[in-house]
N, CA, C and O atoms as CSV, one atom per row, in Angstrom:
chain,resi,resn,atom,element,x,y,z
A,1,MET,N,N,38.214,-28.585,-4.046
A,1,MET,CA,C,38.295,-27.356,-3.311
A,1,MET,C,C,38.606,-27.688,-1.854
A,1,MET,O,O,38.101,-28.671,-1.311
A,2,ALA,N,N,39.406,-26.896,-1.252
A,2,ALA,CA,C,39.767,-27.113,0.143
A,2,ALA,C,C,38.565,-26.845,1.035
A,2,ALA,O,O,37.636,-26.131,0.657
A,3,ARG,N,N,38.602,-27.426,2.218
A,3,ARG,CA,C,37.486,-27.282,3.147
A,3,ARG,C,C,37.184,-25.813,3.438
A,3,ARG,O,O,36.022,-25.412,3.486
A,4,ARG,N,N,38.219,-25.027,3.628
A,4,ARG,CA,C,38.041,-23.605,3.914
A,4,ARG,C,C,37.362,-22.901,2.736
A,4,ARG,O,O,36.531,-22.017,2.945
A,5,GLY,N,N,37.698,-23.272,1.528
A,5,GLY,CA,C,37.094,-22.677,0.334
A,5,GLY,C,C,35.616,-23.007,0.227
A,5,GLY,O,O,34.809,-22.154,-0.142
A,6,ARG,N,N,35.256,-24.260,0.553
A,6,ARG,CA,C,33.842,-24.659,0.505
A,6,ARG,C,C,33.032,-23.902,1.558
A,6,ARG,O,O,31.899,-23.496,1.299
A,7,THR,N,N,33.607,-23.715,2.730
A,7,THR,CA,C,32.921,-22.991,3.798
A,7,THR,C,C,32.697,-21.541,3.390
A,7,THR,O,O,31.613,-21.001,3.607
A,8,SER,N,N,33.698,-20.907,2.806
A,8,SER,CA,C,33.563,-19.520,2.350
A,8,SER,C,C,32.518,-19.414,1.260
A,8,SER,O,O,31.728,-18.470,1.243
A,9,TYR,N,N,32.505,-20.385,0.338
A,9,TYR,CA,C,31.537,-20.386,-0.754
A,9,TYR,C,C,30.125,-20.526,-0.191
A,9,TYR,O,O,29.220,-19.814,-0.625
A,10,ARG,N,N,29.921,-21.426,0.765
A,10,ARG,CA,C,28.603,-21.631,1.360
A,10,ARG,C,C,28.154,-20.388,2.131
A,10,ARG,O,O,26.987,-20.003,2.065
A,11,SER,N,N,29.060,-19.777,2.847
A,11,SER,CA,C,28.727,-18.557,3.590
A,11,SER,C,C,28.321,-17.444,2.643
A,11,SER,O,O,27.366,-16.709,2.894
A,12,CYS,N,N,29.053,-17.334,1.565
A,12,CYS,CA,C,28.745,-16.295,0.568
A,12,CYS,C,C,27.394,-16.576,-0.087
A,12,CYS,O,O,26.592,-15.663,-0.284
A,13,ALA,N,N,27.146,-17.834,-0.420
A,13,ALA,CA,C,25.875,-18.204,-1.047
A,13,ALA,C,C,24.714,-17.940,-0.092
A,13,ALA,O,O,23.679,-17.421,-0.512
A,14,ALA,N,N,24.870,-18.288,1.182
A,14,ALA,CA,C,23.812,-18.058,2.171
A,14,ALA,C,C,23.550,-16.570,2.343
A,14,ALA,O,O,22.398,-16.149,2.459
A,15,LEU,N,N,24.596,-15.784,2.360
A,15,LEU,CA,C,24.453,-14.341,2.493
A,15,LEU,C,C,23.719,-13.764,1.281
A,15,LEU,O,O,22.868,-12.887,1.430
A,16,CYS,N,N,24.043,-14.247,0.098
A,16,CYS,CA,C,23.373,-13.770,-1.119
A,16,CYS,C,C,21.887,-14.124,-1.101
A,16,CYS,O,O,21.052,-13.309,-1.495
A,17,VAL,N,N,21.551,-15.331,-0.648
A,17,VAL,CA,C,20.152,-15.742,-0.571
A,17,VAL,C,C,19.412,-14.861,0.435
A,17,VAL,O,O,18.299,-14.416,0.153
A,18,LYS,N,N,19.997,-14.603,1.587
A,18,LYS,CA,C,19.369,-13.743,2.583
A,18,LYS,C,C,19.148,-12.337,2.035
A,18,LYS,O,O,18.092,-11.742,2.247
A,19,ALA,N,N,20.144,-11.808,1.334
A,19,ALA,CA,C,20.019,-10.467,0.758
A,19,ALA,C,C,18.903,-10.435,-0.285
A,19,ALA,O,O,18.154,-9.461,-0.363
A,20,ALA,N,N,18.789,-11.495,-1.086
A,20,ALA,CA,C,17.741,-11.556,-2.108
A,20,ALA,C,C,16.358,-11.610,-1.463
A,20,ALA,O,O,15.428,-10.960,-1.942
A,21,VAL,N,N,16.214,-12.371,-0.392
A,21,VAL,CA,C,14.927,-12.466,0.299
A,21,VAL,C,C,14.552,-11.118,0.903
A,21,VAL,O,O,13.402,-10.691,0.801
A,22,ILE,N,N,15.497,-10.459,1.520
A,22,ILE,CA,C,15.231,-9.137,2.102
A,22,ILE,C,C,14.837,-8.143,1.016
A,22,ILE,O,O,13.906,-7.359,1.197
A,23,ALA,N,N,15.546,-8.176,-0.114
A,23,ALA,CA,C,15.223,-7.270,-1.215
A,23,ALA,C,C,13.818,-7.550,-1.750
A,23,ALA,O,O,13.079,-6.620,-2.072
A,24,LEU,N,N,13.454,-8.813,-1.843
A,24,LEU,CA,C,12.119,-9.180,-2.320
A,24,LEU,C,C,11.050,-8.676,-1.359
A,24,LEU,O,O,10.045,-8.111,-1.792
A,25,LEU,N,N,11.255,-8.875,-0.066
A,25,LEU,CA,C,10.278,-8.422,0.920
A,25,LEU,C,C,10.139,-6.899,0.916
A,25,LEU,O,O,9.029,-6.378,1.022
A,26,LEU,N,N,11.247,-6.195,0.796
A,26,LEU,CA,C,11.181,-4.734,0.727
A,26,LEU,C,C,10.468,-4.278,-0.543
A,26,LEU,O,O,9.694,-3.320,-0.521
A,27,GLY,N,N,10.733,-4.967,-1.643
A,27,GLY,CA,C,10.063,-4.636,-2.899
A,27,GLY,C,C,8.560,-4.834,-2.804
A,27,GLY,O,O,7.790,-4.006,-3.290
A,28,LEU,N,N,8.138,-5.931,-2.177
A,28,LEU,CA,C,6.707,-6.172,-2.013
A,28,LEU,C,C,6.072,-5.129,-1.100
A,28,LEU,O,O,4.955,-4.678,-1.352
A,29,ALA,N,N,6.770,-4.754,-0.061
A,29,ALA,CA,C,6.246,-3.723,0.838
A,29,ALA,C,C,6.086,-2.402,0.100
A,29,ALA,O,O,5.087,-1.706,0.286
A,30,MET,N,N,7.053,-2.051,-0.728
A,30,MET,CA,C,6.971,-0.799,-1.499
A,30,MET,C,C,5.836,-0.870,-2.503
A,30,MET,O,O,5.124,0.114,-2.703
A,31,LEU,N,N,5.658,-2.023,-3.138
A,31,LEU,CA,C,4.585,-2.189,-4.110
A,31,LEU,C,C,3.229,-2.007,-3.441
A,31,LEU,O,O,2.354,-1.335,-3.988
A,32,GLN,N,N,3.046,-2.599,-2.263
A,32,GLN,CA,C,1.801,-2.414,-1.537
A,32,GLN,C,C,1.588,-0.952,-1.179
A,32,GLN,O,O,0.467,-0.446,-1.230
A,33,SER,N,N,2.658,-0.291,-0.821
A,33,SER,CA,C,2.566,1.118,-0.452
A,33,SER,C,C,2.106,1.962,-1.628
A,33,SER,O,O,1.295,2.874,-1.462
A,34,VAL,N,N,2.616,1.665,-2.806
A,34,VAL,CA,C,2.281,2.450,-3.995
A,34,VAL,C,C,0.888,2.118,-4.504
A,34,VAL,O,O,0.127,3.019,-4.857
A,35,LEU,N,N,0.547,0.836,-4.547
A,35,LEU,CA,C,-0.721,0.417,-5.134
A,35,LEU,C,C,-1.878,0.426,-4.150
A,35,LEU,O,O,-3.041,0.381,-4.551
A,36,GLY,N,N,-1.569,0.483,-2.892
A,36,GLY,CA,C,-2.619,0.399,-1.883
A,36,GLY,C,C,-2.625,-0.998,-1.285
A,36,GLY,O,O,-2.218,-1.972,-1.918
A,37,THR,N,N,-3.087,-1.066,-0.071
A,37,THR,CA,C,-3.071,-2.343,0.622
A,37,THR,C,C,-4.427,-2.624,1.212
A,37,THR,O,O,-5.262,-1.733,1.369
A,38,THR,N,N,-4.624,-3.860,1.528
A,38,THR,CA,C,-5.805,-4.240,2.268
A,38,THR,C,C,-5.323,-4.929,3.527
A,38,THR,O,O,-4.629,-5.943,3.452
A,39,GLY,N,N,-5.672,-4.407,4.657
A,39,GLY,CA,C,-5.260,-4.990,5.920
A,39,GLY,C,C,-6.389,-4.894,6.922
A,39,GLY,O,O,-7.547,-4.691,6.559
A,40,SER,N,N,-6.043,-5.042,8.171
A,40,SER,CA,C,-7.056,-5.005,9.219
A,40,SER,C,C,-7.715,-3.630,9.305
A,40,SER,O,O,-8.843,-3.517,9.785
A,41,GLN,N,N,-7.031,-2.592,8.848
A,41,GLN,CA,C,-7.590,-1.244,8.901
A,41,GLN,C,C,-8.494,-0.948,7.707
A,41,GLN,O,O,-9.225,0.042,7.740
A,42,GLY,N,N,-8.474,-1.749,6.677
A,42,GLY,CA,C,-9.221,-1.500,5.465
A,42,GLY,C,C,-8.262,-1.268,4.313
A,42,GLY,O,O,-7.044,-1.323,4.483
A,43,GLN,N,N,-8.818,-1.009,3.146
A,43,GLN,CA,C,-7.980,-0.777,1.976
A,43,GLN,C,C,-7.399,0.624,2.041
A,43,GLN,O,O,-8.088,1.579,2.401
A,44,THR,N,N,-6.122,0.735,1.689
A,44,THR,CA,C,-5.454,2.026,1.675
A,44,THR,C,C,-5.175,2.417,0.234
A,44,THR,O,O,-4.702,1.600,-0.557
A,45,VAL,N,N,-5.465,3.659,-0.106
A,45,VAL,CA,C,-5.142,4.176,-1.434
A,45,VAL,C,C,-4.266,5.409,-1.270
A,45,VAL,O,O,-4.345,6.123,-0.270
A,46,VAL,N,N,-3.437,5.639,-2.268
A,46,VAL,CA,C,-2.610,6.842,-2.303
A,46,VAL,C,C,-3.215,7.755,-3.364
A,46,VAL,O,O,-3.395,7.349,-4.512
A,47,VAL,N,N,-3.520,8.960,-2.983
A,47,VAL,CA,C,-4.153,9.922,-3.882
A,47,VAL,C,C,-3.187,10.281,-5.009
A,47,VAL,O,O,-2.034,10.636,-4.766
A,48,GLY,N,N,-3.676,10.182,-6.237
A,48,GLY,CA,C,-2.887,10.550,-7.401
A,48,GLY,C,C,-3.193,11.977,-7.832
A,48,GLY,O,O,-4.154,12.592,-7.369
A,49,SER,N,N,-2.365,12.485,-8.718
A,49,SER,CA,C,-2.555,13.838,-9.231
A,49,SER,C,C,-3.907,13.951,-9.928
A,49,SER,O,O,-4.235,13.136,-10.790
A,50,GLY,N,N,-4.678,14.943,-9.561
A,50,GLY,CA,C,-5.975,15.180,-10.179
A,50,GLY,C,C,-7.113,14.360,-9.594
A,50,GLY,O,O,-8.263,14.542,-9.996
A,51,GLN,N,N,-6.832,13.471,-8.664
A,51,GLN,CA,C,-7.900,12.668,-8.074
A,51,GLN,C,C,-8.708,13.494,-7.083
A,51,GLN,O,O,-8.191,14.409,-6.440
A,52,THR,N,N,-9.979,13.152,-6.976
A,52,THR,CA,C,-10.880,13.800,-6.033
A,52,THR,C,C,-11.537,12.728,-5.175
A,52,THR,O,O,-11.525,11.548,-5.526
A,53,LEU,N,N,-12.109,13.142,-4.052
A,53,LEU,CA,C,-12.848,12.184,-3.230
A,53,LEU,C,C,-14.037,11.622,-4.003
A,53,LEU,O,O,-14.391,10.455,-3.839
A,54,TRP,N,N,-14.644,12.441,-4.833
A,54,TRP,CA,C,-15.771,11.970,-5.636
A,54,TRP,C,C,-15.315,10.826,-6.546
A,54,TRP,O,O,-15.962,9.781,-6.610
A,55,GLY,N,N,-14.208,11.030,-7.240
A,55,GLY,CA,C,-13.703,9.999,-8.143
A,55,GLY,C,C,-13.315,8.724,-7.409
A,55,GLY,O,O,-13.577,7.621,-7.890
A,56,ILE,N,N,-12.691,8.873,-6.247
A,56,ILE,CA,C,-12.307,7.702,-5.445
A,56,ILE,C,C,-13.555,6.969,-4.972
A,56,ILE,O,O,-13.605,5.739,-4.995
A,57,ALA,N,N,-14.567,7.730,-4.542
A,57,ALA,CA,C,-15.812,7.121,-4.075
A,57,ALA,C,C,-16.502,6.352,-5.195
A,57,ALA,O,O,-16.960,5.229,-4.985
A,58,VAL,N,N,-16.579,6.944,-6.374
A,58,VAL,CA,C,-17.225,6.277,-7.510
A,58,VAL,C,C,-16.445,5.026,-7.917
A,58,VAL,O,O,-17.042,4.003,-8.250
A,59,GLN,N,N,-15.126,5.108,-7.890
A,59,GLN,CA,C,-14.289,3.978,-8.287
A,59,GLN,C,C,-14.386,2.813,-7.301
A,59,GLN,O,O,-14.498,1.659,-7.716
A,60,HIS,N,N,-14.345,3.103,-6.017
A,60,HIS,CA,C,-14.282,2.047,-5.010
A,60,HIS,C,C,-15.642,1.618,-4.456
A,60,HIS,O,O,-15.763,0.546,-3.864
A,61,TYR,N,N,-16.650,2.444,-4.648
A,61,TYR,CA,C,-17.993,2.121,-4.166
A,61,TYR,C,C,-19.012,2.374,-5.279
A,61,TYR,O,O,-19.874,3.241,-5.134
A,62,PRO,N,N,-18.928,1.634,-6.381
A,62,PRO,CA,C,-19.789,1.921,-7.541
A,62,PRO,C,C,-21.287,1.736,-7.269
A,62,PRO,O,O,-22.114,2.325,-7.966
A,63,GLU,N,N,-21.641,0.939,-6.282
A,63,GLU,CA,C,-23.060,0.700,-5.999
A,63,GLU,C,C,-23.622,1.666,-4.958
A,63,GLU,O,O,-24.820,1.640,-4.677
A,64,SER,N,N,-22.777,2.512,-4.388
A,64,SER,CA,C,-23.215,3.427,-3.328
A,64,SER,C,C,-23.411,4.833,-3.865
A,64,SER,O,O,-22.889,5.193,-4.920
A,65,ASP,N,N,-24.165,5.610,-3.125
A,65,ASP,CA,C,-24.292,7.033,-3.409
A,65,ASP,C,C,-22.930,7.665,-3.100
A,65,ASP,O,O,-22.447,7.549,-1.974
A,66,PRO,N,N,-22.301,8.333,-4.079
A,66,PRO,CA,C,-20.975,8.913,-3.845
A,66,PRO,C,C,-20.924,9.856,-2.647
A,66,PRO,O,O,-19.899,9.934,-1.970
A,67,ARG,N,N,-22.010,10.571,-2.376
A,67,ARG,CA,C,-22.025,11.493,-1.229
A,67,ARG,C,C,-21.882,10.747,0.089
A,67,ARG,O,O,-21.198,11.218,0.998
A,68,GLN,N,N,-22.522,9.586,0.200
A,68,GLN,CA,C,-22.401,8.778,1.420
A,68,GLN,C,C,-20.998,8.181,1.527
A,68,GLN,O,O,-20.424,8.121,2.614
A,69,ALA,N,N,-20.449,7.741,0.390
A,69,ALA,CA,C,-19.100,7.174,0.389
A,69,ALA,C,C,-18.074,8.243,0.778
A,69,ALA,O,O,-17.148,7.972,1.543
A,70,ILE,N,N,-18.241,9.442,0.255
A,70,ILE,CA,C,-17.329,10.548,0.595
A,70,ILE,C,C,-17.406,10.843,2.087
A,70,ILE,O,O,-16.375,11.029,2.734
A,71,ALA,N,N,-18.601,10.888,2.633
A,71,ALA,CA,C,-18.757,11.148,4.063
A,71,ALA,C,C,-18.063,10.064,4.891
A,71,ALA,O,O,-17.438,10.359,5.910
A,72,ALA,N,N,-18.177,8.811,4.451
A,72,ALA,CA,C,-17.537,7.706,5.171
A,72,ALA,C,C,-16.010,7.803,5.082
A,72,ALA,O,O,-15.314,7.547,6.065
A,73,ILE,N,N,-15.490,8.171,3.905
A,73,ILE,CA,C,-14.035,8.326,3.736
A,73,ILE,C,C,-13.528,9.481,4.587
A,73,ILE,O,O,-12.500,9.365,5.255
A,74,GLU,N,N,-14.256,10.601,4.561
A,74,GLU,CA,C,-13.864,11.759,5.383
A,74,GLU,C,C,-13.844,11.390,6.861
A,74,GLU,O,O,-12.915,11.749,7.584
A,75,SER,N,N,-14.859,10.683,7.299
A,75,SER,CA,C,-14.940,10.290,8.706
A,75,SER,C,C,-13.809,9.329,9.071
A,75,SER,O,O,-13.169,9.491,10.110
A,76,ARG,N,N,-13.567,8.349,8.238
A,76,ARG,CA,C,-12.539,7.327,8.521
A,76,ARG,C,C,-11.149,7.931,8.594
A,76,ARG,O,O,-10.296,7.442,9.335
A,77,ASN,N,N,-10.909,9.003,7.822
A,77,ASN,CA,C,-9.584,9.616,7.751
A,77,ASN,C,C,-9.492,10.931,8.524
A,77,ASN,O,O,-8.492,11.643,8.431
A,78,HIS,N,N,-10.538,11.249,9.284
A,78,HIS,CA,C,-10.571,12.468,10.103
A,78,HIS,C,C,-10.318,13.719,9.259
A,78,HIS,O,O,-9.567,14.611,9.653
A,79,LEU,N,N,-10.961,13.763,8.092
A,79,LEU,CA,C,-10.838,14.925,7.209
A,79,LEU,C,C,-11.913,15.935,7.583
A,79,LEU,O,O,-13.021,15.559,7.966
A,80,SER,N,N,-11.587,17.207,7.472
A,80,SER,CA,C,-12.573,18.244,7.786
A,80,SER,C,C,-13.251,18.771,6.526
A,80,SER,O,O,-14.042,19.712,6.591
A,81,GLY,N,N,-12.947,18.176,5.398
A,81,GLY,CA,C,-13.553,18.576,4.136
A,81,GLY,C,C,-13.086,17.653,3.033
A,81,GLY,O,O,-12.413,16.654,3.285
A,82,ALA,N,N,-13.445,17.992,1.813
A,82,ALA,CA,C,-13.144,17.126,0.674
A,82,ALA,C,C,-11.778,17.403,0.047
A,82,ALA,O,O,-11.452,16.814,-0.984
A,83,THR,N,N,-10.981,18.275,0.635
A,83,THR,CA,C,-9.685,18.615,0.059
A,83,THR,C,C,-8.673,17.496,0.344
A,83,THR,O,O,-8.421,17.145,1.497
A,84,ILE,N,N,-8.105,16.951,-0.729
A,84,ILE,CA,C,-7.049,15.947,-0.624
A,84,ILE,C,C,-5.907,16.365,-1.540
A,84,ILE,O,O,-6.104,17.159,-2.459
A,85,VAL,N,N,-4.710,15.831,-1.290
A,85,VAL,CA,C,-3.541,16.209,-2.079
A,85,VAL,C,C,-2.842,14.964,-2.597
A,85,VAL,O,O,-2.902,13.914,-1.959
A,86,PRO,N,N,-2.171,15.064,-3.756
A,86,PRO,CA,C,-1.434,13.915,-4.296
A,86,PRO,C,C,-0.425,13.395,-3.275
A,86,PRO,O,O,0.276,14.167,-2.621
A,87,GLY,N,N,-0.371,12.080,-3.157
A,87,GLY,CA,C,0.546,11.441,-2.222
A,87,GLY,C,C,-0.089,11.154,-0.869
A,87,GLY,O,O,0.465,10.401,-0.068
A,88,GLN,N,N,-1.236,11.743,-0.613
A,88,GLN,CA,C,-1.923,11.510,0.662
A,88,GLN,C,C,-2.471,10.087,0.693
A,88,GLN,O,O,-3.011,9.599,-0.299
A,89,ARG,N,N,-2.327,9.427,1.839
A,89,ARG,CA,C,-2.858,8.075,2.020
A,89,ARG,C,C,-4.238,8.166,2.652
A,89,ARG,O,O,-4.451,8.885,3.629
A,90,LEU,N,N,-5.175,7.413,2.068
A,90,LEU,CA,C,-6.520,7.377,2.609
A,90,LEU,C,C,-6.873,5.927,2.920
A,90,LEU,O,O,-6.649,5.037,2.099
A,91,VAL,N,N,-7.420,5.694,4.099
A,91,VAL,CA,C,-7.925,4.375,4.443
A,91,VAL,C,C,-9.401,4.364,4.074
A,91,VAL,O,O,-10.180,5.196,4.540
A,92,LEU,N,N,-9.772,3.407,3.231
A,92,LEU,CA,C,-11.156,3.327,2.787
A,92,LEU,C,C,-11.947,2.419,3.727
A,92,LEU,O,O,-11.499,1.317,4.047
A,93,PRO,N,N,-13.115,2.872,4.168
A,93,PRO,CA,C,-13.948,2.027,5.019
A,93,PRO,C,C,-14.419,0.794,4.254
A,93,PRO,O,O,-14.387,0.771,3.024
A,94,ALA,N,N,-14.852,-0.224,4.981
A,94,ALA,CA,C,-15.296,-1.464,4.358
A,94,ALA,C,C,-16.457,-1.216,3.387
A,94,ALA,O,O,-16.541,-1.876,2.351
A,95,SER,N,N,-17.338,-0.291,3.703
A,95,SER,CA,C,-18.428,0.043,2.791
A,95,SER,C,C,-18.649,1.541,2.820
A,95,SER,O,O,-18.487,2.200,3.847
A,96,GLY,N,N,-19.025,2.060,1.658
A,96,GLY,CA,C,-19.145,3.514,1.541
A,96,GLY,C,C,-20.402,4.085,1.976
A,96,GLY,O,O,-20.584,5.300,1.911
C-alpha cells in the first residue's frame, strides 16, 4: 500500500476508535440516568409508573421506618408533599 493509503487507513481507524469510545461513554451515561446513579449527591432514582414514595422508601431503606424515610426524601428533594410523577428524578439521602 502506498504511504498515502496507509495514512488514510490509520486516520480512519483512529477516527472509528474515537467514535466508539464516545458512543460507549454516552451509552454508560444514559444507562446511569435510567437506572439511577450514586454520586456525591447521593443515589438518584427515576420514578416509574405506579411508584410511590412509600414504595421507594421501603425498597431503599428496608431497616427504617418508611415515614421517616419519606420525610427525608421529601426534604432532600424539596417536595411539599408525597406526590411524585413518572420520570421524576429523586435524590435519595444517605440514610432514611
